[in-house]
Steps between C-alpha positions, in 0.01 A plus 500: 500500500590565141576185295849454370532552132722214366577661169413748231377365159708670222694432179195294369349533150147574414336250273529528124154633417307798370716515187401475137640168397500583124653854536775355724612258210667662212597177331134380504381842370750495205421137415127560488533778237771334316319170457180651377295573814513883495130540504492352850740745679219719661308198617818333644599823674166481667523130578859542639372763743207278604719193551770678698258627760547367857142365513540307171840356597345391833248287303774258436583451860128438587435265222802282589449523868135393466523244225215298323302249677304209343139410598404165341149499642219737584325496836249255366764256386481566120828486315605862396887510489514880541822689578468799743736790469580816705368827378856603421518221235189618333622868485824382340302306234279789445798725435655244249172423312393873483825595351476219223792296631300189394364602167627836351711343223190313370291827503715662227719798464866564396759376737249332704721213611778740592267724706355202673854376584585838662186481710583143589856609607356756730238262655784260562657761731190473716372145537575198298244240601213686339688506174455120466115501403557801295763342295303184441198708389720711262664190350173302447362726232703356198407136606127590544490653152544144378146423625275762342173397693685523833673825393176652404357445848799554714733759341283804566514415867871411494576835310295709748683718741252423771636287778217269621602245759150360551457138471221488229432350158662709235183650362443680831855649529660822374841364461683171496836338605660197351736265673682178391608157604765309321730310735427176683661320780686247298624726220544868586645664192457174303147547426497217245483269798171662624255227589180721515264368247217645288217307339279649249128547604247336250358794306133425598594511866710812463205684317255381763726655771631813336301568192689693225816495720513134502755458220825336569444433869705251682490356865824547674636254773826557654697750712735804478773543752516872435170674403566882499251738636197249567277802551516576120199476289641227275833319446690361207633146576671218314350140500553191295253404235447164336301586191609309188744710319528748780660330788718694726493830696227730421409852637176550688295794627347440839257761632440521864123504438346305209264656235195345707616688800639208708840495651756303305641191665838663585588403860765719664681265731713772675707822449868475472713619782763675297842669570375822350220624287300461812212748409416280210292184513668203326332154548476142454180379337320191376267468204217267585326491166529874436384628163758655280486650138765420244719788398699447174523159350480174702841361557660832453493643844856597523514710176180659599629611840841597389393837383350561845827389646707763311294773645506363856892475456516856401327587812746301689779727359288811582414387838860413601617841360232678705584319816875563453421865444315517829768332686757753365285800571458404869864420539627819334234725684643347831857532412478869407358572854657245732816640654783242608859576595444864454333532164204365301534145367441605147823724517728217615705344211422132549127565561494706187648200305222274628233759434626591159523136405141446596394802324664377180325161533167666551539737202612223266198289606263784436630586156500137385141448630369803317690405178353147530147652544551689157560168347146403599369820371662430163439131490336533146863565389671153464843636611349653823293175560824287463696751728232445762521131452880526605479768766199374686638179631859640538372813687260289710801292605765765571313799635279275728808303605680827613207606707546312831874596539402864416234490770738351758748774426254781529389351827861500631526882404239561759643248750311336778201749450476354137491139628187538718141507383426868594632617157446383138842341446414166653192478286679590176782253581233219532326615189803502263557118447150435387538646151803269439286194591148586370437463129806281436804469716834635397605179343179480292560847373857440394410192312220691337750756378715223363200373313425838350860557382541141358173476317471853357797659326296817505528507871862555496461745224259708699734499803797608279290784353405622841867494620623666197293813587747581766769583247874439530616787728558273796783266389454250783109476432584443131736206586255355754216525245703326234613217716148441630346487151761290369463259790117485448539445119731192564254326717387220257364297787376691806737481793268451786778478761602864429163632429493737812812670393371560161180649624690735733736616217209573266329716764808674611578579128158642434503709833846642411390587145188690645705686751756594234239635283284683759649534842758744618856401425576469860234230535581304184868498557450375863274233379742361235794524742334307782279246285679446172873547597455274807257243607186650674487223759562548854383775731403843393747782576771371263515794272860582360670840594408792298139456493294824556296365793364848604347553148357147488333556833368841427330366192375181668252676738384859458363620838 
């Protein structure tokens, strides 16, 4: 007897895969060349093809499905605090490190920050958890250069493009990763309340233990509530010092293995059970007399770590822009092929409004992130350094803040199939909040922007000069720019209550200026009409009539 067929599977959409992620993105291609990374075009074409393959994209699924596990002890009962990962995680890390996502700007070359930013945006479309240890390693280099002895030993391994996950002393490794631990239970972003303490080791004792490497060694006792990537070869932390004339927070370098080959006294208590970023190991630790080496001056830990923070915040902008781009491509790919009510979703006017709105948001995030990366390339220019001082916290606030709603809307485009774990939208949705929380919450970023504008007149001058490049052809933009700059100039005392609005307006103005200068008119006019002429809050899909949605969507994803 033949079984009854209950239904025929049809009108389903194949996954978005086996596509060149770089070639499919005209806005990223244009920004790469425009901002100084033209030498990397060929390598990014190859990387885009590799990252867009089905087997590469599936690594993200596996790494998140089979997350890290902590092993505190070996079979003999010795304390080891090792983290075990699925092979997919190691393959993702190998891809990131081999392509220099952790170190290429420090290896030299014109436009190195911009080229690296483009790579990071592409990697952000594949898997976000593996970007965390890469970001911290990348950002650690400026801080470590303040400690020449440590830099001499460690930087060659950090700058290596070899991924070496083995748990060994640094002398035996081909490459190294750096993590960090700043926040504690009682303080969070308020690191000045940290209770972890560092006491100097007497010079004779330090030399007996570590020989020539026994200079400026401290014993660390305390904890970290978030200790990122505990599998890293070393971490940068903040701890209180009590030395005469240098009391306060200091920055310390804690290697996983000490120069004498012993394990450092860093006790991993547990791994965090997070909403997203599940492929990545985040932990709680205690320091039971761990040895740490001073980085920078004692009592000056926060200024020492600030330069590291500016680079990690750049990566928050890049990571969010990459994840938003991924959500857009999956949604648009689906909408072009899924038929409902007699025609493809992407041909239906209200869906076109939603998709085009998402496409505008994604392109604006991309061009902003790439322009910010050029500021880092040109940081020797005081004007560019000051522009980065403004745009980094503002962009970290607004672009990261737009991410979760963006991910939710893209998920809704796909419908119920987007809400289940079979596809990538659920994972992307869980990932998007973390960049808004990590490395300083939205409020912290907005207050940082106010500090930059109130303390440095050059900051407002740099912003005005950047906005002036858009010219005067769009009268509404000119009026918006003038009102914004006048408002910022009148703030004698920072208005903390309205800081979020100011950060939002700064980013929208810069995005509009960049699109006016470099994007097709149908993109820039739609952005200005929907973001400057009306408040951008509320759901996506609120574009005014007259927007050329078809042209925007054709540009958004080249398949």
